[in-house]
C-alpha positions in Angstrom: -96.4 -90.3 115.8 -95.9 -87.4 118.3 -94.4 -84.2 117.0 -92.4 -82.3 119.5 -93.0 -78.7 120.2 -89.4 -78.0 119.2 -90.2 -79.5 115.7 -93.2 -77.4 115.3 -91.3 -74.2 116.3 -88.5 -75.1 113.8 -90.9 -75.7 111.0 -92.7 -72.5 111.5 -89.5 -70.6 111.7 -88.3 -72.1 108.4 -91.7 -71.4 106.6 -91.8 -67.9 107.9 -88.4 -67.4 106.4 -88.8 -69.2 103.1 -92.4 -68.4 102.1 -92.1 -64.6 102.1 -88.8 -64.9 100.1 -90.4 -67.2 97.6 -93.4 -64.9 97.3 -91.1 -61.9 96.8 -89.2 -63.7 94.2 -92.4 -64.5 92.3 -93.8 -60.9 92.6 -90.4 -59.7 91.2 -90.6 -61.9 88.3 -94.1 -61.0 87.5 -93.4 -57.3 87.9 -90.3 -57.8 85.7 -92.2 -59.6 82.9 -95.0 -56.9 83.0 -92.4 -54.0 82.7 -90.8 -55.7 79.7 -94.2 -56.1 78.1 -95.0 -52.5 78.7 -91.7 -51.5 77.2 -92.6 -53.6 74.2 -96.0 -52.1 74.1 -94.7 -48.6 74.1 -92.3 -49.5 71.3 -95.0 -51.1 69.2 -97.2 -47.9 69.5 -94.4 -45.4 68.9 -93.1 -47.5 65.8 -96.7 -47.9 64.5 -96.2 -51.7 64.6 -99.8 -53.1 64.7 -98.5 -56.6 64.4 -96.4 -56.2 67.3 -99.2 -54.8 69.3 -101.5 -57.8 68.4 -99.0 -60.2 69.5 -98.7 -58.5 72.8 -102.4 -58.5 73.2 -102.7 -62.2 72.6 -100.2 -62.8 75.6 -101.8 -60.1 77.9 -105.0 -58.5 76.8 -105.2 -56.3 79.9 -102.0 -54.8 79.0 -103.3 -52.8 76.1 -106.1 -51.4 78.2 -104.3 -50.6 81.5 -102.1 -47.6 82.2 -98.5 -47.6 81.2 -95.9 -47.6 84.0 -94.6 -44.3 85.2 -95.9 -41.3 87.2 -97.7 -39.9 84.2 -100.3 -42.7 84.2 -100.5 -42.6 80.4 -102.7 -45.2 78.8 -101.8 -47.0 75.5 -104.8 -45.2 73.8 -103.4 -41.7 75.0 -100.0 -42.5 73.6 -101.4 -43.9 70.4 -103.5 -40.7 69.9 -100.4 -38.7 70.4 -98.5 -40.6 68.0 -101.5 -40.5 65.5 -101.7 -43.9 63.8 -105.3 -44.6 62.9 -104.9 -48.3 62.8 -103.5 -48.7 66.2 -106.1 -46.4 67.7 -108.9 -48.3 66.1 -107.6 -51.5 67.3 -107.2 -50.3 70.9 -110.9 -49.0 70.7 -112.1 -52.3 69.4 -110.4 -53.9 72.4 -112.3 -51.7 74.8 -109.7 -49.0 75.7 -111.5 -46.2 77.4 -111.5 -42.6 76.2 -112.4 -41.5 79.8 -109.0 -42.2 81.4 -106.9 -39.2 82.6 -103.3 -38.9 83.3 -101.6 -37.3 86.4 -102.3 -33.9 85.0 -106.0 -34.6 84.3 -105.5 -34.9 80.5 -107.5 -37.3 78.4 -107.0 -39.0 75.1 -108.2 -35.7 73.2 -105.6 -33.6 75.0 -103.0 -36.1 73.8 -104.3 -36.2 70.2 -103.7 -32.3 69.9 -99.9 -32.7 70.8 -99.3 -34.4 67.4 -95.8 -35.7 68.1 -93.6 -35.4 65.1 -93.5 -38.7 63.2 -92.5 -39.1 59.6 -94.8 -42.1 59.3 -97.8 -40.0 60.1 -99.7 -37.4 58.0 -102.2 -34.7 59.0 -104.8 -36.8 57.4 -103.8 -39.8 59.7 -104.4 -37.5 62.6 -107.8 -36.4 61.4 -108.6 -40.1 60.9 -107.7 -40.8 64.6 -110.0 -38.0 65.7 -112.8 -39.7 63.7 -112.3 -43.0 65.4 -112.3 -41.3 68.8 -115.5 -39.4 68.1 -117.4 -42.6 67.3 -117.1 -43.6 70.9 -120.1 -43.0 73.3 -120.1 -39.6 74.7 -116.9 -38.5 73.1 -118.2 -35.0 72.5 -118.4 -34.6 76.3 -114.8 -36.1 76.8 -113.5 -33.7 74.0 -114.7 -30.7 76.1 -113.3 -31.7 79.5 -110.6 -29.5 81.3 -107.3 -30.7 82.6 -105.9 -29.6 86.0 -105.0 -26.2 84.5 -108.6 -25.7 83.1 -107.4 -26.2 79.5 -109.8 -28.1 77.2 -108.3 -30.0 74.2 -109.2 -27.1 72.1 -106.8 -24.9 74.4 -104.1 -27.4 73.6 -104.8 -27.5 69.9 -104.6 -23.8 69.7 -101.4 -23.7 71.8 -99.6 -26.1 69.5 -100.9 -24.0 66.6 -101.9 -27.1 64.5 -104.3 -25.3 62.1 -105.8 -28.4 60.4 -106.3 -30.1 63.8 -107.9 -27.0 65.3 -110.4 -26.8 62.4 -111.1 -30.6 62.6 -111.8 -30.5 66.2 -114.1 -27.5 66.1 -116.1 -29.2 63.3 -117.2 -31.7 66.0 -117.6 -29.5 69.1 -120.6 -27.7 70.4 -120.3 -23.9 69.8 -120.2 -23.4 73.5 -117.1 -25.5 73.8 -115.2 -22.8 72.0 -115.6 -20.4 74.8 -114.8 -22.5 77.8 -112.4 -20.5 80.0 -109.4 -22.0 81.8 -108.7 -21.4 85.6 -107.3 -18.0 84.6 -110.5 -17.2 82.7 -108.9 -17.3 79.2 -110.6 -18.9 76.4 -108.9 -20.5 73.3 -109.2 -17.2 71.6 -106.8 -15.7 74.2 -104.4 -18.6 73.5 -104.1 -18.0 69.9 -103.7 -14.2 70.4 -101.0 -14.8 73.0 -99.3 -17.1 70.5 -99.7 -14.3 67.8 -101.4 -16.7 65.4 -103.6 -14.4 63.2 -104.9 -17.4 61.1 -106.3 -19.2 64.0 -107.6 -16.1 65.5 -109.6 -15.5 62.3 -110.7 -19.1 62.3 -112.1 -19.0 65.9 -113.9 -15.7 65.3 -115.4 -17.2 62.1 -116.7 -20.1 64.1 -118.4 -17.7 66.6 -115.8 -17.7 69.5 -116.7 -14.9 71.8 -114.6 -11.9 72.3 -116.7 -10.5 75.1 -115.4 -12.5 78.0 -112.7 -11.1 80.2 -109.9 -13.1 82.0 -110.0 -13.2 85.8 -107.5 -10.3 85.9 -109.9 -8.2 84.0 -107.9 -8.2 80.6 -110.0 -8.3 77.4 -109.1 -9.9 74.2 -108.7 -6.4 72.7 -106.0 -5.6 75.3 -104.1 -8.9 74.8 -104.3 -8.3 71.0 -102.9 -4.8 71.4 -100.1 -6.1 73.5 -99.2 -8.6 70.8 -99.7 -6.3 67.9 -102.9 -7.8 66.6 -105.5 -5.4 67.6 -106.1 -4.1 64.0 -106.6 -7.5 62.5 -108.6 -8.6 65.4 -111.1 -5.8 65.0 -111.3 -6.2 61.2 -112.2 -9.9 61.6 -114.8 -9.1 64.3 -116.4 -6.3 62.2 -116.5 -8.7 59.3 -118.0 -11.5 61.2 -120.7 -9.3 62.9 -121.5 -7.7 59.6 -122.1 -11.0 58.0 -124.4 -12.0 60.8 -126.3 -8.8 60.6 -126.6 -8.9 56.8 -128.3 -12.5 57.0 -131.0 -11.5 59.5 -134.2 -12.0 57.7 -136.3 -9.3 59.4 -133.8 -6.5 58.9 -133.2 -5.9 55.1 -130.2 -3.6 55.1 -127.2 -3.1 52.9 -123.9 -4.7 53.8 -122.5 -1.2 54.5 -125.2 -0.4 57.0 -124.6 -3.8 58.7 -120.8 -2.8 58.9 -121.5 0.4 60.5 -123.8 -1.2 63.0 -121.1 -3.7 63.8 -118.4 -0.9 64.2 -120.6 1.1 66.5 -121.3 -2.0 68.8 -117.6 -2.9 69.0 -116.7 0.7 69.7 -119.1 0.9 72.7 -117.4 -2.2 74.3 -113.9 -1.6 73.4 -113.1 2.0 74.1 -113.0 1.6 77.9 -110.2 -0.8 77.5 -107.7 1.8 76.5 -106.5 5.2 77.8 -107.9 8.1 75.8 -104.4 9.3 75.1 -103.2 6.0 73.8 -102.5 5.3 70.0 -105.0 2.3 70.3 -107.8 4.6 71.4 -107.1 7.0 68.5 -107.0 4.2 65.9 -110.2 2.7 67.2 -112.0 6.1 66.9 -110.5 6.7 63.5 -111.6 3.3 62.1 -114.9 2.5 64.0 -116.6 5.8 64.6 
């Protein structure tokens, strides 16, 4: 049977019109189904519904690992860490959710954990349990010290949100050097708590060996920031106390605590006096209390 050229052209024209439309319809349907499933996934995590999450995973396992829709590129694990449900976080980790993913701002799962979204179903103990689950993952300590696009580590974020229990829990895992990672402005987490006027967290960081010697890129010291925020006196007291404790436990130098305190005051005075004008009240106070 001979097929005319006209028939061939007509058939090609029809196929060229129908096939793309059919493909587009199929793609739209698949996209629509995926968007519905993502909405259900987000609801399951936000309402701490582990059964709903497991049901979704049986239908589409990749859904609980891949990024959620939207420009933020937030993964299910990030959202679960922010909500703070240990059971859901554990389930996602068991199903190979990665702690290495970052969102559009360079923030990872530990950054999200510090946000601690308010949820009446979740306690501080739950959030600390979430941290324990995350820290069991391979190279978790490295991820927990990574910086986002602004240079902030998870500890910067925890200090900013002023969740004392979470700050203390995070510090208990971190390497001491991680306490002193500066952001892009040269500011460490200690700067953050001073700028937030949080004296309790300031005392905690100093007690955990956070350095007070680094300066921000604009040359500002922690002493100057503390003076601006009305925290210079407690800052100096905490530093003197901490340095005195260190000196008093040095095995080769047997000295009274008072002698150690005088040594600490002298060292602080050397470093801090140049930060203030000689006519300022801060300069006078430092001389009066440290000299």
